[in-house]
Z-matrix of the N, CA and C atoms (Angstrom, degrees):
N
C 1 1.448
C 2 1.494 1 110.76
N 3 1.333 2 116.39 1 130.01
C 4 1.470 3 121.01 2 177.51
C 5 1.531 4 109.43 3 -92.38
N 6 1.306 5 116.48 4 136.44
C 7 1.437 6 121.79 5 173.78
C 8 1.484 7 108.90 6 -107.38
N 9 1.346 8 115.32 7 138.37
C 10 1.442 9 121.74 8 176.97
C 11 1.538 10 109.83 9 -69.54
N 12 1.337 11 116.40 10 134.30
C 13 1.422 12 121.73 11 175.06
C 14 1.536 13 109.62 12 -92.77
N 15 1.272 14 114.82 13 129.69
C 16 1.484 15 120.84 14 -178.45
C 17 1.495 16 110.19 15 -106.27
N 18 1.298 17 115.98 16 142.22
C 19 1.448 18 122.49 17 175.53
C 20 1.529 19 109.23 18 -77.73
N 21 1.345 20 115.76 19 -36.86
C 22 1.440 21 121.34 20 -175.51
C 23 1.512 22 109.95 21 -120.72
N 24 1.360 23 117.96 22 140.01
C 25 1.436 24 120.77 23 174.84
C 26 1.560 25 110.79 24 -80.83
N 27 1.300 26 116.57 25 -35.59
C 28 1.459 27 122.16 26 -177.82
C 29 1.517 28 110.22 27 -138.06
N 30 1.291 29 116.48 28 137.02
C 31 1.468 30 122.16 29 171.98
C 32 1.531 31 106.17 30 -116.01
N 33 1.338 32 117.89 31 129.26
C 34 1.486 33 122.16 32 -178.88
C 35 1.505 34 107.66 33 -103.05
N 36 1.288 35 116.73 34 124.28
C 37 1.494 36 125.05 35 178.29
C 38 1.482 37 106.65 36 -113.25
N 39 1.315 38 118.44 37 131.74
C 40 1.470 39 121.90 38 -175.02
C 41 1.533 40 112.33 39 -161.31
N 42 1.305 41 117.21 40 166.49
C 43 1.467 42 122.20 41 171.14
C 44 1.493 43 109.57 42 -84.65
N 45 1.282 44 116.81 43 143.58
C 46 1.501 45 123.16 44 178.51
C 47 1.522 46 109.82 45 -53.08
N 48 1.291 47 116.80 46 -39.85
C 49 1.484 48 120.85 47 -177.22
C 50 1.530 49 112.67 48 -64.16
N 51 1.306 50 117.80 49 -20.33
C 52 1.481 51 120.28 50 -178.89
C 53 1.512 52 114.27 51 -93.97
N 54 1.348 53 114.85 52 -4.12
C 55 1.486 54 119.04 53 -172.95
C 56 1.487 55 114.46 54 -56.49
N 57 1.355 56 118.73 55 -52.99
C 58 1.441 57 120.74 56 -174.61
C 59 1.513 58 115.52 57 -67.59
N 60 1.340 59 116.99 58 -48.61
C 61 1.435 60 121.50 59 -173.18
C 62 1.531 61 116.23 60 -86.19
N 63 1.298 62 116.80 61 -24.56
C 64 1.486 63 120.70 62 -175.30
C 65 1.526 64 112.51 63 -116.78
N 66 1.362 65 117.26 64 -54.69
C 67 1.450 66 122.64 65 -168.96
C 68 1.545 67 110.82 66 -75.54
N 69 1.320 68 119.03 67 -44.11
C 70 1.452 69 119.25 68 179.79
C 71 1.547 70 112.07 69 -58.10
N 72 1.352 71 119.95 70 -48.26
C 73 1.473 72 120.37 71 178.73
C 74 1.544 73 111.41 72 -63.92
N 75 1.342 74 115.59 73 -39.24
C 76 1.478 75 119.20 74 178.70
C 77 1.550 76 109.88 75 -63.01
N 78 1.309 77 116.39 76 -45.87
C 79 1.464 78 120.30 77 -178.79
C 80 1.551 79 108.94 78 -62.94
N 81 1.309 80 117.80 79 -45.29
C 82 1.465 81 121.26 80 179.18
C 83 1.553 82 110.85 81 -56.41
N 84 1.268 83 117.46 82 -44.07
C 85 1.484 84 121.49 83 -179.30
C 86 1.543 85 109.76 84 -69.79
N 87 1.296 86 116.21 85 -43.05
C 88 1.474 87 121.62 86 -178.93
C 89 1.512 88 111.19 87 -61.10
N 90 1.325 89 117.27 88 -40.13
C 91 1.497 90 120.50 89 -179.16
C 92 1.510 91 113.84 90 -66.40
N 93 1.287 92 116.22 91 -15.46
C 94 1.496 93 119.08 92 176.07
C 95 1.544 94 110.32 93 -73.37
N 96 1.354 95 116.01 94 -20.29
C 97 1.459 96 119.86 95 -174.17
C 98 1.534 97 113.86 96 -118.78
N 99 1.302 98 115.88 97 -21.58
C 100 1.490 99 119.87 98 -174.90
C 101 1.488 100 110.14 99 -132.55
N 102 1.306 101 114.64 100 137.13
C 103 1.513 102 121.08 101 175.22
C 104 1.553 103 108.60 102 -97.76
N 105 1.324 104 114.72 103 161.44
C 106 1.454 105 122.39 104 175.21
C 107 1.507 106 111.54 105 62.18
N 108 1.332 107 116.23 106 67.55
C 109 1.482 108 123.00 107 177.13
C 110 1.522 109 107.41 108 -111.49
N 111 1.367 110 114.50 109 128.58
C 112 1.417 111 118.86 110 177.52
C 113 1.536 112 107.46 111 -89.01
N 114 1.336 113 114.71 112 122.84
C 115 1.456 114 122.16 113 -177.24
C 116 1.532 115 106.45 114 -141.48
N 117 1.315 116 117.56 115 122.46
C 118 1.470 117 119.63 116 -171.11
C 119 1.505 118 114.68 117 -52.67
N 120 1.320 119 116.63 118 -35.23
C 121 1.457 120 122.49 119 -178.16
C 122 1.536 121 109.47 120 -58.81
N 123 1.285 122 117.62 121 -32.79
C 124 1.470 123 122.36 122 -177.49
C 125 1.522 124 113.50 123 -99.56
N 126 1.325 125 116.48 124 -24.33
C 127 1.439 126 118.86 125 -169.96
C 128 1.530 127 116.54 126 -112.23
N 129 1.306 128 118.85 127 -8.04
C 130 1.460 129 120.74 128 178.88
C 131 1.503 130 107.07 129 -99.70
N 132 1.290 131 115.46 130 121.76
C 133 1.479 132 122.08 131 176.56
C 134 1.502 133 110.21 132 -98.24
N 135 1.340 134 117.21 133 -42.56
C 136 1.463 135 122.92 134 -177.29
C 137 1.520 136 107.87 135 -111.68
N 138 1.323 137 117.29 136 98.73
C 139 1.462 138 122.24 137 -175.57
C 140 1.524 139 112.58 138 -61.42
N 141 1.297 140 118.65 139 -15.66
C 142 1.480 141 121.72 140 178.78
C 143 1.508 142 109.57 141 -71.81
N 144 1.316 143 117.43 142 -22.62
C 145 1.469 144 120.71 143 -176.76
C 146 1.538 145 112.43 144 -105.45
N 147 1.314 146 117.57 145 23.52
C 148 1.485 147 121.31 146 -173.58
C 149 1.526 148 110.60 147 -59.35
N 150 1.355 149 117.35 148 -44.30
C 151 1.493 150 118.15 149 -176.63
C 152 1.527 151 110.19 150 -61.27
N 153 1.299 152 117.65 151 -43.59
C 154 1.475 153 123.33 152 179.65
C 155 1.544 154 110.63 153 -62.41
N 156 1.344 155 114.60 154 -44.97
C 157 1.471 156 120.06 155 -178.38
C 158 1.522 157 110.75 156 -66.79
N 159 1.321 158 118.49 157 -38.78
C 160 1.471 159 119.90 158 179.60
C 161 1.535 160 109.14 159 -65.81
N 162 1.309 161 118.97 160 -51.11
C 163 1.442 162 120.72 161 178.71
C 164 1.511 163 113.24 162 -55.14
N 165 1.297 164 115.58 163 -47.38
C 166 1.491 165 120.83 164 -178.04
C 167 1.509 166 111.20 165 -61.46
N 168 1.325 167 116.84 166 -41.93
C 169 1.471 168 119.37 167 -171.79
C 170 1.517 169 112.82 168 -88.47
N 171 1.284 170 119.76 169 -22.73
C 172 1.485 171 119.76 170 170.89
C 173 1.512 172 109.16 171 -59.29
N 174 1.304 173 115.27 172 -42.80
C 175 1.452 174 119.95 173 -177.59
C 176 1.574 175 111.29 174 -66.41
N 177 1.295 176 117.68 175 -22.14
C 178 1.471 177 122.94 176 -177.61
C 179 1.541 178 111.22 177 -96.27
N 180 1.359 179 116.49 178 8.40
C 181 1.433 180 120.15 179 -176.08
C 182 1.533 181 113.64 180 -109.66
N 183 1.349 182 115.17 181 141.12
C 184 1.454 183 121.25 182 179.63
C 185 1.536 184 110.03 183 -71.18
N 186 1.342 185 118.07 184 -41.36
C 187 1.475 186 121.51 185 -175.91
C 188 1.553 187 107.76 186 -132.80
N 189 1.317 188 115.01 187 138.66
C 190 1.439 189 122.10 188 172.70
C 191 1.516 190 109.52 189 -106.72
N 192 1.330 191 116.52 190 122.48
C 193 1.480 192 121.65 191 176.79
C 194 1.537 193 106.76 192 -107.50
N 195 1.294 194 117.21 193 119.85
C 196 1.461 195 121.66 194 177.49
C 197 1.515 196 108.52 195 -106.81
N 198 1.331 197 115.53 196 121.03
C 199 1.456 198 120.67 197 177.69
C 200 1.544 199 104.11 198 -87.12
N 201 1.338 200 115.96 199 96.31
C 202 1.426 201 123.85 200 -174.33
C 203 1.553 202 108.74 201 -82.65
N 204 1.296 203 114.64 202 122.00
C 205 1.486 204 120.08 203 -178.89
C 206 1.507 205 109.05 204 -148.56
N 207 1.343 206 114.93 205 170.32
C 208 1.466 207 119.44 206 175.00
C 209 1.530 208 111.75 207 -59.08
N 210 1.314 209 116.21 208 -38.96
C 211 1.460 210 121.62 209 178.98
C 212 1.538 211 112.09 210 -58.93
N 213 1.334 212 115.62 211 -41.62
C 214 1.476 213 120.43 212 -178.78
C 215 1.505 214 111.31 213 -70.07
N 216 1.356 215 115.99 214 -36.67
C 217 1.463 216 119.74 215 -175.00
C 218 1.508 217 114.23 216 -87.85
N 219 1.304 218 117.68 217 -13.71
C 220 1.485 219 121.76 218 179.19
C 221 1.510 220 110.86 219 -69.09
N 222 1.359 221 114.91 220 127.83
C 223 1.479 222 118.51 221 176.95
C 224 1.535 223 111.93 222 -55.48
N 225 1.301 224 117.44 223 143.75
C 226 1.475 225 122.58 224 -176.23
C 227 1.553 226 112.34 225 -54.80
N 228 1.300 227 117.45 226 -40.31
C 229 1.489 228 119.54 227 -176.24
C 230 1.537 229 109.33 228 -64.96
N 231 1.340 230 118.19 229 -31.79
C 232 1.477 231 120.94 230 176.56
C 233 1.497 232 112.44 231 -70.76
N 234 1.354 233 117.56 232 -34.85
C 235 1.448 234 123.51 233 179.77
C 236 1.524 235 112.35 234 -60.89
N 237 1.329 236 114.16 235 -33.99
C 238 1.475 237 121.22 236 -175.86
C 239 1.536 238 113.94 237 -80.50
N 240 1.322 239 118.92 238 -6.88
C 241 1.448 240 121.99 239 179.96
C 242 1.497 241 113.07 240 -72.99
């Protein structure tokens, strides 16, 4: 039986608005226990290519963690008001 090799153990998906108060502390705690975590703050160099980077690296991750919040679920046009 072949097992898929993953580049990342965890991929963190979140809304930008949640980064400082929720995601940063979560990531800091998670890194105490798990290595190889994909987090945009550390892994995105060219923010223009974020969509491509996210799609590419979700596929390379063992687990996807979605920080579900009002900010993430709010339609983009409402965020800009």
